[in-house]
C-alpha positions as CSV (number, residue, x, y, z in Angstrom):
1,V,-14.1,36.7,48.3
2,R,-13.2,37.1,44.6
3,Q,-15.8,34.6,43.7
4,A,-18.5,36.3,45.7
5,A,-17.5,39.7,44.3
6,A,-17.7,38.3,40.8
7,A,-21.2,36.9,41.4
8,W,-22.4,40.3,42.7
9,L,-20.8,42.1,39.9
10,L,-22.5,39.9,37.3
11,S,-25.8,40.4,38.9
12,I,-25.4,44.2,38.9
13,L,-24.3,44.2,35.2
14,R,-27.4,42.2,34.2
15,K,-29.8,44.4,36.2
16,A,-28.2,47.7,35.2
17,Q,-28.0,47.2,31.4
18,G,-28.0,50.5,29.6
19,A,-27.4,52.6,32.7
20,P,-25.2,55.7,32.0
21,E,-23.2,55.0,35.1
22,L,-22.3,51.6,33.7
23,R,-20.9,53.0,30.5
24,D,-18.8,55.5,32.5
25,A,-17.3,52.7,34.6
26,A,-17.0,50.1,31.7
27,V,-13.2,50.4,31.4
28,H,-12.6,49.9,35.1
29,V,-15.1,47.0,35.3
30,Q,-13.5,45.3,32.3
31,R,-10.0,45.5,33.8
32,V,-11.3,43.8,37.0
33,L,-13.1,41.1,35.1
34,V,-10.2,40.2,32.8
35,G,-8.0,39.8,35.9
36,L,-10.6,37.3,37.2
37,L,-10.4,35.2,34.0
38,A,-7.0,34.0,35.2
39,D,-8.4,32.9,38.6
40,S,-7.6,29.3,39.7
41,Q,-11.3,28.6,40.5
42,E,-13.4,27.6,37.5
43,L,-16.6,29.1,38.8
44,T,-14.8,32.5,39.2
45,Q,-13.7,32.3,35.6
46,E,-17.2,31.5,34.4
47,L,-18.7,34.4,36.4
48,A,-16.0,36.8,35.0
49,A,-16.7,35.5,31.5
50,K,-20.4,36.0,31.8
51,G,-19.8,39.4,33.3
52,L,-17.6,40.4,30.3
53,S,-20.4,39.3,28.0
54,A,-23.0,41.2,29.9
55,L,-20.7,44.3,30.0
56,F,-20.1,44.2,26.3
57,D,-23.8,43.9,25.5
58,S,-24.7,46.8,27.8
59,C,-22.4,49.3,26.1
60,D,-23.1,51.5,23.1
61,E,-20.9,51.4,20.0
62,A,-18.5,54.2,21.2
63,T,-18.0,52.5,24.5
64,K,-17.5,49.1,22.9
65,S,-14.7,50.5,20.8
66,A,-13.1,52.1,23.8
67,I,-13.1,49.0,26.0
68,L,-11.9,46.9,23.0
69,Q,-8.7,49.1,22.7
70,Q,-8.3,49.2,26.4
71,L,-8.5,45.4,26.6
72,V,-5.7,44.9,24.1
73,R,-3.4,47.2,26.1
74,G,-4.5,45.7,29.4
75,L,-3.8,42.2,28.3
76,Q,-0.3,43.1,27.2
77,S,0.4,44.8,30.6
78,T,-1.1,42.1,32.8
79,R,0.4,39.0,31.2
80,A,3.4,39.1,33.5
81,A,1.3,39.5,36.6
82,N,-0.9,36.6,35.7
83,A,2.0,34.4,34.8
84,A,3.8,35.2,38.1
85,A,0.6,34.5,40.0
86,S,0.2,31.0,38.4
87,G,3.9,30.1,38.6
88,G,4.1,29.9,34.8
89,D,6.2,31.5,32.0
90,M,5.3,34.4,29.7
91,A,3.4,33.6,26.6
92,T,1.6,35.3,23.7
93,Y,-2.1,35.6,23.1
94,Q,-1.9,35.1,19.3
95,E,-3.4,31.7,19.3
96,L,-6.8,32.6,20.7
97,S,-6.8,36.0,19.0
98,E,-6.6,34.1,15.7
99,I,-10.2,32.9,16.3
100,A,-11.5,36.4,16.6
101,A,-9.5,37.7,13.7
102,S,-10.5,34.8,11.4
103,A,-14.1,35.3,12.4
104,G,-13.9,38.9,11.1
105,Q,-15.2,40.1,14.5
106,P,-12.3,42.0,16.2
107,Q,-14.4,42.8,19.2
108,L,-14.2,39.1,20.2
109,V,-10.6,39.6,21.0
110,Y,-11.4,40.4,24.7
111,K,-12.9,37.0,24.9
112,L,-10.2,35.1,23.1
113,M,-6.9,36.7,24.0
114,E,-4.6,34.6,26.1
115,C,-3.2,36.3,29.2
116,A,-0.4,34.1,30.5
117,T,1.3,30.7,30.1
118,T,0.8,27.4,31.8
119,S,-2.3,27.4,34.1
120,A,-2.9,31.2,33.8
121,V,-2.8,31.1,29.9
122,W,-5.0,28.2,29.3
123,N,-7.3,28.8,32.2
124,T,-7.8,32.3,30.8
125,R,-8.5,30.8,27.4
126,K,-11.0,28.5,29.0
127,G,-12.7,31.4,30.7
128,V,-12.8,33.2,27.5
129,A,-14.4,30.2,25.9
130,F,-17.3,30.5,28.4
131,A,-17.6,34.2,27.5
132,L,-17.8,33.5,23.8
133,A,-20.4,30.9,24.3
134,E,-22.7,33.6,25.6
135,Q,-22.6,35.6,22.4
136,S,-25.5,35.5,20.1
137,Q,-25.3,32.5,17.8
138,D,-27.2,34.4,15.2
139,H,-24.6,37.1,15.1
140,L,-21.9,34.5,14.7
141,K,-23.5,32.6,11.8
142,E,-22.1,34.9,9.1
143,H,-18.6,34.4,10.6
144,L,-18.8,30.7,11.1
145,P,-16.9,29.7,7.9
146,K,-13.9,31.6,9.2
147,L,-14.4,30.6,12.8
148,V,-14.8,26.8,12.3
149,P,-11.3,25.8,11.2
150,T,-9.4,27.3,14.1
151,L,-12.0,26.4,16.7
152,Y,-12.1,22.8,15.4
153,R,-8.4,22.5,15.8
154,Y,-8.5,23.8,19.3
155,T,-10.9,21.0,20.3
156,F,-7.8,18.7,19.9
157,D,-5.5,20.9,21.8
158,P,-2.9,18.8,23.8
159,N,-3.8,20.7,27.0
160,P,-6.9,18.9,28.4
161,K,-8.4,22.0,30.0
162,V,-8.2,23.9,26.8
163,S,-9.6,21.1,24.7
164,V,-12.5,20.5,27.1
165,A,-13.4,24.2,27.0
166,M,-13.2,24.4,23.3
167,R,-15.3,21.3,22.8
168,Q,-17.9,23.0,25.0
169,L,-17.7,26.1,22.9
170,W,-17.8,24.0,19.7
171,T,-21.0,22.3,20.9
172,S,-22.6,25.6,21.7
173,L,-21.9,27.2,18.4
174,V,-22.3,24.1,16.1
175,S,-25.6,22.3,16.3
176,D,-24.7,19.8,13.5
177,P,-21.0,19.2,13.5
178,K,-21.0,16.7,10.5
179,K,-23.0,19.1,8.3
180,V,-20.8,22.1,9.3
181,L,-17.6,20.2,8.6
182,D,-18.9,19.0,5.3
183,E,-19.8,22.5,4.3
184,H,-16.5,24.0,5.3
185,F,-14.3,20.9,4.7
186,G,-11.9,22.7,2.3
187,A,-11.1,25.5,4.7
188,V,-10.8,23.1,7.7
189,L,-8.5,20.8,5.8
190,Q,-6.3,23.6,4.5
191,H,-6.0,25.0,8.1
192,M,-5.0,21.6,9.4
193,C,-2.5,21.2,6.6
194,D,-1.0,24.6,7.5
195,G,-0.9,23.7,11.1
196,L,1.3,20.7,10.5
197,I,4.2,23.1,9.8
198,D,3.3,25.7,12.4
199,R,6.2,26.9,14.6
200,L,4.2,26.0,17.8
201,W,4.3,22.3,18.7
202,R,0.8,22.6,20.1
203,A,-0.5,23.6,16.7
204,R,1.3,20.7,15.0
205,E,0.1,18.2,17.4
206,S,-3.5,19.4,17.5
207,S,-3.6,19.6,13.7
208,S,-2.4,16.0,13.4
209,L,-5.0,14.7,15.9
210,A,-7.7,16.7,14.1
211,L,-6.7,15.1,10.7
212,A,-7.0,11.6,12.2
213,E,-10.6,12.4,12.9
214,L,-11.3,14.5,9.8
215,L,-10.0,12.3,6.9
216,P,-11.8,9.0,7.2
217,G,-14.7,8.6,4.8
218,R,-13.8,11.6,2.7
219,S,-14.1,11.6,-1.1
220,L,-11.4,12.4,-3.7
221,I,-13.0,15.7,-4.6
222,Q,-12.7,16.8,-0.9
223,V,-9.1,15.8,-0.3
224,R,-7.5,16.2,-3.8
225,P,-6.3,19.8,-3.4
226,Q,-4.2,19.0,-0.2
227,L,-3.4,15.3,-0.9
228,V,0.3,15.9,-1.9
229,D,0.9,18.5,0.8
230,L,-0.6,16.3,3.5
231,H,1.9,13.5,2.6
232,V,4.9,15.7,2.6
233,R,4.0,17.6,5.8
234,L,3.0,14.5,7.7
235,M,6.4,12.9,6.8
236,R,8.0,16.0,8.3
237,A,5.8,15.9,11.4
238,M,6.7,12.2,11.9
239,D,10.3,13.4,12.3
240,D,9.4,16.1,14.8
241,V,11.7,16.9,17.7
242,K,8.8,16.3,20.1
243,E,7.6,12.8,20.7
244,T,3.9,13.6,21.2
245,V,3.9,15.4,17.9
246,R,5.5,12.4,16.2
247,N,2.9,10.1,17.7
248,A,0.0,12.3,16.7
249,A,1.4,12.6,13.2
250,A,1.7,8.8,13.0
251,T,-2.0,8.5,13.8
252,A,-2.9,11.1,11.1
253,W,-0.6,9.2,8.7
254,R,-2.6,6.0,9.2
255,A,-5.8,7.8,8.5
256,L,-4.4,9.4,5.4
257,C,-3.1,6.0,4.2
258,S,-6.4,4.4,4.7
259,T,-8.2,7.1,2.8
260,C,-5.7,6.8,-0.1
261,L,-6.1,3.0,-0.2
262,R,-9.9,3.3,-0.3
263,L,-9.8,5.9,-3.1
264,S,-7.4,3.8,-5.2
265,D,-9.0,0.4,-4.6
266,G,-9.5,-1.1,-8.1
267,A,-12.5,-3.1,-6.9
268,H,-14.5,-0.1,-5.7
269,V,-13.5,3.0,-7.7
270,S,-13.3,3.8,-11.4
271,E,-10.1,3.6,-13.3
272,A,-10.0,7.4,-13.7
273,A,-10.3,8.0,-10.0
274,A,-7.8,5.4,-9.0
275,A,-5.3,6.7,-11.6
276,E,-5.7,10.2,-10.3
277,V,-5.0,9.2,-6.7
278,L,-2.0,7.1,-7.8
279,A,-0.6,9.9,-9.9
280,L,-0.7,12.2,-6.9
281,V,0.5,9.8,-4.2
282,L,3.1,7.5,-5.9
283,P,5.6,10.3,-6.8
284,V,5.5,11.6,-3.3
285,L,6.1,8.2,-1.7
286,L,8.9,7.3,-4.1
287,E,10.8,10.6,-4.0
288,S,10.0,12.1,-0.6
289,G,9.2,8.9,1.3
290,L,11.7,6.2,0.2
291,G,14.4,8.9,0.1
292,N,13.6,10.3,3.6
293,A,16.5,10.5,6.1
294,T,14.4,9.0,8.9
295,E,14.2,5.2,9.0
296,E,10.7,5.1,10.5
297,V,9.4,7.4,7.7
298,R,11.0,5.2,5.1
299,R,9.5,2.1,6.6
300,L,6.0,3.6,6.8
301,C,6.2,4.9,3.2
302,T,7.4,1.5,1.9
303,K,4.5,-0.3,3.6
304,Q,2.1,2.2,2.1
305,L,3.6,1.7,-1.3
306,L,3.1,-2.0,-1.0
307,K,-0.5,-1.7,0.1
308,L,-1.2,0.7,-2.8
309,C,0.3,-1.8,-5.3
310,Q,-1.9,-4.6,-3.8
311,V,-5.2,-2.7,-3.8
312,A,-4.8,-0.8,-7.0
313,G,-4.9,-4.0,-9.1
314,A,-4.9,-3.3,-12.9
315,H,-5.1,0.4,-12.3
316,L,-1.4,0.2,-11.2
317,A,-0.2,-0.8,-14.7
318,P,0.4,2.8,-16.1
319,F,2.8,3.5,-13.2
320,T,4.9,0.4,-13.3
321,T,7.4,1.8,-15.7
322,R,8.3,4.4,-13.0
323,I,7.9,2.3,-9.9
324,V,10.0,-0.7,-10.9
325,P,13.3,1.1,-11.9
326,Y,13.0,3.5,-9.0
327,L,12.4,0.8,-6.4
328,L,15.3,-1.4,-7.8
329,E,17.7,1.5,-7.9
330,N,16.9,2.5,-4.3
331,L,16.9,-0.9,-2.7
332,S,20.5,-0.5,-1.6
333,G,19.7,2.8,0.0
334,L,16.8,1.2,2.0
335,E,19.1,-1.5,3.4
336,D,20.3,-1.2,6.9
337,P,23.8,0.4,6.7
338,M,24.9,-1.9,9.5
339,L,24.7,-4.9,7.1
340,N,27.0,-3.2,4.6
341,Y,29.4,-2.4,7.4
342,L,29.4,-6.0,8.6
343,Q,30.0,-7.1,5.0
344,L,33.2,-5.1,4.9
345,Q,34.3,-6.3,8.4
346,A,33.2,-9.9,8.0
347,A,36.7,-11.3,8.3
348,N,37.4,-9.3,11.4
349,V,34.2,-10.4,13.2
350,G,34.4,-14.0,12.3
351,V,31.4,-14.1,10.0
352,S,31.5,-15.9,6.6
353,E,31.3,-13.3,3.8
354,Q,29.2,-15.7,1.7
355,A,26.8,-16.4,4.5
356,L,26.4,-12.6,5.1
357,E,25.8,-12.0,1.4
358,A,23.2,-14.7,1.4
359,A,21.4,-13.2,4.4
360,R,21.4,-9.8,2.7
361,V,19.9,-11.2,-0.5
362,K,17.2,-13.1,1.5
363,A,16.3,-9.9,3.4
364,V,15.8,-8.1,0.1
365,R,13.5,-10.8,-1.2
366,D,11.5,-10.8,2.0
367,S,11.2,-7.0,2.0
368,D,8.1,-4.9,1.3
369,C,9.8,-3.3,-1.6
370,F,10.3,-6.5,-3.4
371,S,6.7,-7.5,-2.7
372,A,5.7,-4.3,-4.4
373,L,7.9,-5.2,-7.3
374,E,6.1,-8.5,-7.6
375,Q,2.7,-6.8,-7.5
376,C,3.9,-4.6,-10.4
377,L,5.0,-7.6,-12.3
378,K,1.5,-9.1,-12.1
379,V,-0.1,-6.1,-13.9
380,M,2.7,-5.2,-16.3
381,D,1.9,-5.8,-19.9
382,E,4.3,-6.5,-22.8
383,T,4.6,-2.8,-23.9
384,R,5.5,-1.6,-20.4
385,A,7.8,-4.5,-19.8
386,E,9.7,-3.8,-23.0
387,A,10.0,-0.1,-22.0
388,I,11.9,-0.8,-18.8
389,L,14.3,-3.4,-20.2
390,P,17.0,-0.8,-21.0
391,Q,16.9,0.4,-17.4
392,L,17.1,-3.1,-16.1
393,S,20.1,-3.9,-18.2
394,N,21.8,-0.8,-17.0
395,L,21.2,-1.7,-13.4
396,L,22.6,-5.2,-13.9
397,V,26.0,-3.7,-14.9
398,R,26.0,-0.3,-13.1
399,G,23.6,-0.8,-10.2
400,T,25.0,0.4,-6.9
401,G,24.9,-2.1,-4.0
402,L,24.3,-5.8,-3.7
403,P,20.5,-5.5,-3.0
404,T,20.0,-3.5,-6.2
405,R,21.9,-5.9,-8.4
406,T,20.5,-9.2,-7.0
407,A,17.0,-7.8,-7.0
408,T,17.3,-6.6,-10.6
409,A,18.5,-10.1,-11.7
410,R,15.7,-11.8,-9.8
411,F,13.0,-9.4,-11.2
412,L,14.3,-9.9,-14.7
413,M,14.2,-13.7,-14.2
414,Q,10.6,-13.5,-13.1
415,L,9.8,-11.2,-16.0
416,A,11.3,-13.8,-18.4
417,Q,9.0,-16.4,-16.9
418,A,5.9,-14.1,-17.1
419,Q,6.6,-12.7,-20.6
420,P,8.5,-15.4,-22.5
421,I,7.5,-14.2,-25.9
422,L,8.7,-10.7,-25.1
423,L,12.0,-11.9,-23.8
424,R,12.6,-14.0,-26.9
425,K,13.2,-10.7,-28.9
426,H,15.6,-9.4,-26.3
427,A,17.4,-12.6,-25.3
428,M,20.6,-11.8,-27.2
429,P,21.3,-8.4,-25.7
430,L,20.3,-9.4,-22.3
431,L,22.5,-12.5,-22.3
432,R,25.4,-10.4,-23.4
433,T,24.7,-8.0,-20.6
434,L,24.5,-10.8,-18.1
435,K,27.8,-12.2,-19.4
436,Q,29.5,-8.8,-18.9
437,A,27.9,-8.6,-15.4
438,I,29.0,-12.0,-14.4
439,L,32.6,-11.4,-15.5
440,E,32.8,-8.0,-13.8
441,E,30.9,-8.9,-10.6
442,R,33.0,-9.7,-7.5
443,S,30.1,-10.8,-5.2
444,G,29.4,-14.5,-5.2
445,A,25.8,-13.9,-4.3
446,A,25.3,-11.5,-7.2
447,R,27.0,-13.8,-9.7
448,R,24.7,-16.7,-8.6
449,A,21.7,-14.4,-9.1
450,Y,22.9,-13.5,-12.6
451,A,23.4,-17.2,-13.3
452,S,19.8,-17.9,-12.4
453,C,18.6,-15.0,-14.5
454,A,20.7,-16.1,-17.5
455,A,19.2,-19.6,-17.2
456,A,15.7,-18.1,-17.5
457,M,16.8,-16.0,-20.5
458,A,18.4,-19.0,-22.2
459,R,15.0,-20.8,-22.7
460,A,14.0,-18.1,-25.1
461,A,17.4,-17.5,-26.7
462,P,18.4,-18.9,-30.1
463,P,21.6,-21.1,-30.1
464,E,24.0,-18.4,-31.3
465,P,23.9,-16.0,-28.4
466,L,23.7,-18.9,-25.9
467,G,26.8,-20.5,-27.4
468,E,28.5,-17.1,-27.3
469,L,27.7,-16.7,-23.6
470,L,29.0,-20.2,-22.8
471,Q,32.2,-19.7,-24.8
472,G,33.0,-16.5,-22.9
473,M,32.2,-18.0,-19.6
474,L,34.3,-21.2,-20.2
475,A,37.2,-19.2,-21.6
476,R,37.2,-17.3,-18.3
477,Y,37.0,-20.6,-16.4
478,A,40.0,-22.1,-18.3
479,D,42.1,-19.0,-17.5
480,G,43.6,-20.5,-14.4
481,A,45.5,-17.3,-13.6
482,G,42.5,-15.0,-13.7
483,A,39.6,-17.1,-12.3
484,E,39.3,-17.6,-8.6
485,E,37.8,-20.6,-7.0
486,E,34.5,-18.9,-6.2
487,E,34.3,-17.5,-9.7
488,R,34.9,-20.9,-11.3
489,L,32.2,-22.4,-9.1
490,V,29.8,-19.7,-10.2
491,I,30.5,-20.4,-13.9
492,A,30.0,-24.1,-13.3
493,S,26.8,-23.4,-11.5
494,L,25.7,-21.2,-14.4
495,V,26.2,-24.1,-16.8
496,R,24.2,-26.4,-14.5
497,E,21.4,-23.9,-14.1
498,L,21.3,-23.4,-17.9
499,Q,21.0,-27.1,-18.4
500,R,18.3,-27.5,-15.8
501,S,16.2,-24.5,-16.9
502,A,16.9,-24.6,-20.7
503,S,17.7,-28.1,-21.5
504,D,16.4,-27.9,-25.1
505,A,18.5,-24.8,-25.8
506,M,21.6,-26.4,-24.1
507,A,21.2,-29.5,-26.2
508,K,21.8,-27.5,-29.3
509,V,25.1,-26.2,-28.0
510,L,26.6,-29.3,-26.4
511,V,29.8,-28.8,-28.3
512,D,30.4,-25.6,-26.4
513,W,30.1,-26.9,-22.9
514,L,30.0,-30.7,-22.6
515,P,33.8,-31.2,-23.0
516,M,34.3,-28.8,-20.1
517,A,31.7,-30.7,-18.0
518,F,33.5,-34.0,-18.7
519,V,36.8,-32.6,-17.6
520,G,35.4,-30.5,-14.8
521,R,34.1,-33.6,-13.0
522,H,37.7,-34.3,-12.0
523,E,38.4,-31.0,-10.4
524,P,40.2,-31.5,-7.1
525,R,38.9,-30.4,-3.7
526,W,39.8,-26.9,-2.7
527,E,42.3,-26.2,0.0
528,S,39.4,-24.8,2.1
529,E,37.5,-28.1,1.7
530,R,39.0,-30.2,4.5
531,A,38.7,-33.9,3.8
532,V,36.4,-35.7,6.3
533,P,37.4,-39.3,7.2
534,G,35.7,-41.6,4.8
535,E,35.1,-38.9,2.2
536,K,38.6,-38.6,0.8
537,D,37.6,-39.9,-2.6
538,E,34.3,-37.9,-2.9
539,D,34.0,-34.9,-5.2
540,G,34.5,-31.4,-3.9
541,K,32.0,-28.6,-4.6
542,L,33.2,-27.7,-8.0
543,A,33.5,-31.3,-9.3
544,A,30.0,-32.1,-7.9
545,V,28.4,-29.2,-9.8
546,W,30.1,-30.3,-13.1
547,R,29.1,-33.9,-12.5
548,E,25.4,-32.9,-12.0
549,A,25.5,-30.9,-15.3
550,Y,27.2,-33.7,-17.2
551,D,24.8,-36.4,-15.9
552,E,21.7,-34.3,-16.4
553,A,22.8,-33.7,-20.1
554,G,23.1,-37.5,-20.6
555,G,26.9,-37.5,-20.7
556,N,28.4,-41.0,-21.5
557,A,31.1,-42.6,-23.6
558,G,29.2,-41.9,-26.8
559,A,29.0,-38.2,-26.0
560,V,32.7,-38.1,-25.3
561,T,33.4,-39.9,-28.5
562,A,31.2,-37.5,-30.5
563,H,33.0,-34.5,-29.1
564,L,36.5,-36.1,-28.9
565,P,38.2,-33.3,-31.0
566,E,36.9,-30.6,-28.6
567,V,37.8,-32.7,-25.5
568,L,41.4,-33.2,-26.7
569,A,41.7,-29.5,-27.5
570,L,40.5,-28.6,-24.0
571,L,42.9,-31.1,-22.5
572,R,45.8,-29.7,-24.5
573,A,44.9,-26.2,-23.2
574,F,44.8,-27.3,-19.6
575,T,48.1,-29.2,-20.0
576,D,49.8,-26.1,-21.4
577,G,48.1,-23.8,-18.9
578,V,49.3,-22.5,-15.5
579,S,46.6,-24.0,-13.3
580,W,47.8,-27.1,-11.3
581,A,44.3,-28.0,-10.5
582,L,43.2,-28.0,-14.2
583,R,46.2,-30.1,-15.1
584,R,45.2,-32.6,-12.4
585,A,41.6,-32.6,-13.9
586,A,43.1,-33.2,-17.4
587,A,45.2,-36.1,-16.1
588,F,42.2,-37.8,-14.5
589,A,40.1,-37.2,-17.6
590,L,42.8,-38.9,-19.7
591,L,42.7,-41.9,-17.3
592,E,38.9,-42.1,-17.7
593,M,39.1,-41.9,-21.5
594,S,41.6,-44.7,-21.5
595,T,39.0,-47.0,-20.0
596,L,35.8,-45.8,-21.7
597,S,34.0,-48.5,-23.7
598,N,36.6,-51.1,-22.6
599,G,39.4,-49.0,-24.0
600,A,37.8,-48.3,-27.4
601,L,39.3,-44.8,-27.6
602,M,42.8,-46.3,-27.3
603,K,42.2,-47.9,-30.7
604,R,41.3,-44.7,-32.5
605,P,43.7,-42.4,-34.3
606,E,43.4,-39.9,-31.5
607,Q,45.2,-42.3,-29.2
608,A,48.5,-40.8,-30.2
609,E,47.3,-37.3,-29.1
610,M,46.1,-38.7,-25.8
611,R,49.5,-40.5,-25.3
612,K,51.4,-37.3,-26.0
613,L,49.3,-35.4,-23.5
614,A,50.0,-38.0,-20.9
615,E,53.7,-37.8,-21.5
616,M,53.6,-34.0,-21.1
617,L,51.8,-34.4,-17.8
618,C,54.3,-37.0,-16.6
619,D,57.3,-35.0,-17.8
620,G,57.9,-32.9,-14.6
621,R,54.8,-30.6,-15.0
622,K,53.5,-29.4,-11.7
623,M,50.0,-30.4,-10.7
624,R,47.8,-31.3,-7.8
625,E,48.3,-34.8,-6.4
626,R,51.2,-35.5,-8.8
627,E,52.6,-38.4,-6.8
628,A,49.3,-40.4,-7.2
629,V,48.4,-39.3,-10.7
630,V,51.7,-39.9,-12.6
631,P,52.0,-43.7,-11.9
632,K,48.4,-44.2,-13.1
633,L,49.1,-42.3,-16.3
634,Q,52.3,-44.3,-16.9
635,A,50.4,-47.6,-16.4
636,A,47.4,-46.6,-18.5
637,F,49.4,-45.4,-21.5
638,K,52.4,-47.7,-21.0
639,L,54.9,-44.9,-20.5
640,V,58.5,-45.4,-19.3
641,A,58.9,-43.8,-15.9
642,P,61.7,-41.2,-15.9
643,A,64.6,-41.5,-13.4
644,P,63.9,-39.5,-10.2
645,S,65.7,-36.2,-9.8
646,A,66.5,-34.6,-6.5
647,A,66.1,-31.2,-8.1
648,Q,62.7,-31.9,-9.4
649,P,60.1,-30.2,-7.3
650,I,57.1,-32.0,-6.0
651,A,54.1,-29.7,-5.7
652,S,50.6,-30.1,-4.6
653,A,49.2,-26.6,-4.6
654,D,47.4,-24.7,-7.3
655,M,48.9,-21.5,-8.6
């Protein structure tokens, strides 16, 4: 019945245009037609919309003004009735009225105002869309710049009925969408950017979907004004409380990232254009992206940063001095907090602390952030590399977190390999910094990373700072009371790495480390190294490292003889020291010296000093494996065995 009445009413309005009776009844007719816009039947909506258009066109200016004011009041008073009829909730009509207001044509409000929520609200909007399509396109041309942004966004409305209606309206008003969007791109992009932070989730979602279609293929001139705001607001939208908004924002983010990558591609754009894009985007990614509270946003920003570093090529060079320190400093913050928690609880959960540290270091090396650092290293020239060295040195000593410290050491090692001439000038201060870092570091994984870095530095270092580093390390090693087993292994590994990576430099300072390598080959197994049947006489970890360093340096009887004063001084320090393990190593070193070159050392003047050391070791001094060592020393140096004492303790553990 309503549909038939609407059809008859439309026919009468079209036939009776300009009739005085029509103007007198305009207010009443409009009230009836607006009510039909919320009808559940689409045909009834379209008939009512066409009737409104015909009514508006049939009235004079005074009547148009009157029905416009009546419409606003009527919409406010009938929203509840429409909502109740459709089973929906109350809603405002601000969204569609925005189209009329932005077009500068307030009389369109009666075609754009929303009347209710759910089916009533959006069906009403759909009906209004039909009504608006009936307006003269020529009359709307002058208002198109203001009308396009809002209307374009509504074509992506999450409500399918609204989006279909608005697309139909868009098609009716815009004959060449590409041309119109190009002409009004600035206004459209700004409207979408504002929509990302709108209080209504529909606006945020539709703006994100619109951006995904709008951004591809755009030039830097078009997107430059909103480039920073788009990054910041899309990061916020990707952390929205509503899932559909987050998904839509992720789609828009991919479109934005693709656009930025294309505009900064060193192979296709000029250096000035690429530099401008990078100058706008990189600070946002570093500060707002990598520091974002949401893990997913951090992950996406990290991937985008890596891609920018890859495609920018040589254009990235001016920004490396900012990217490298920032990435290194924030690596620990990007690490999964669960890994740090497991590190603290390793003993309680039955996981090896060393294995967990190694896994954390490997995860850092395989991360997108470290890949970005490697890309920066490829384009970094000598001037920029020198500019960041103070910051790298500071991170080595004061960096927070295992990922930051190990990544800094690895980056510095790679820098030394890539810029050997530059590092030669800075080798001395860097080696001193590494020495301090190794001595203060408690993580075994970090100390090993520092050792590898120091080895790379040593190749460019003069003998003096290298000898100073070795003396400090080995003095720490010889301090049996202060050096733990793992720390001594790190120091031994450092010497071995230095020998392997900087053999020429190490050959110039043999006097500083070869005596220790000679004695260190006799270090006993640790208590944690359980002997396997058949391996009782094999070296432990520590002795094996020293043996490799000694053999790779060409250690032999001649080398020991050449450095005999230093060897004896070291043996004397170990004999008088507090470490039982080092006394045991000194004892076995004396036994080896007694047989070198068929006992040639026993015929030298230093034989008296060697004999005195053997007597001291046999004279009740505690050491590892004392029961096996003492008889051998007595036989080798022809010492008289002391009478056994019941009070004399027999010990086999290190202090």
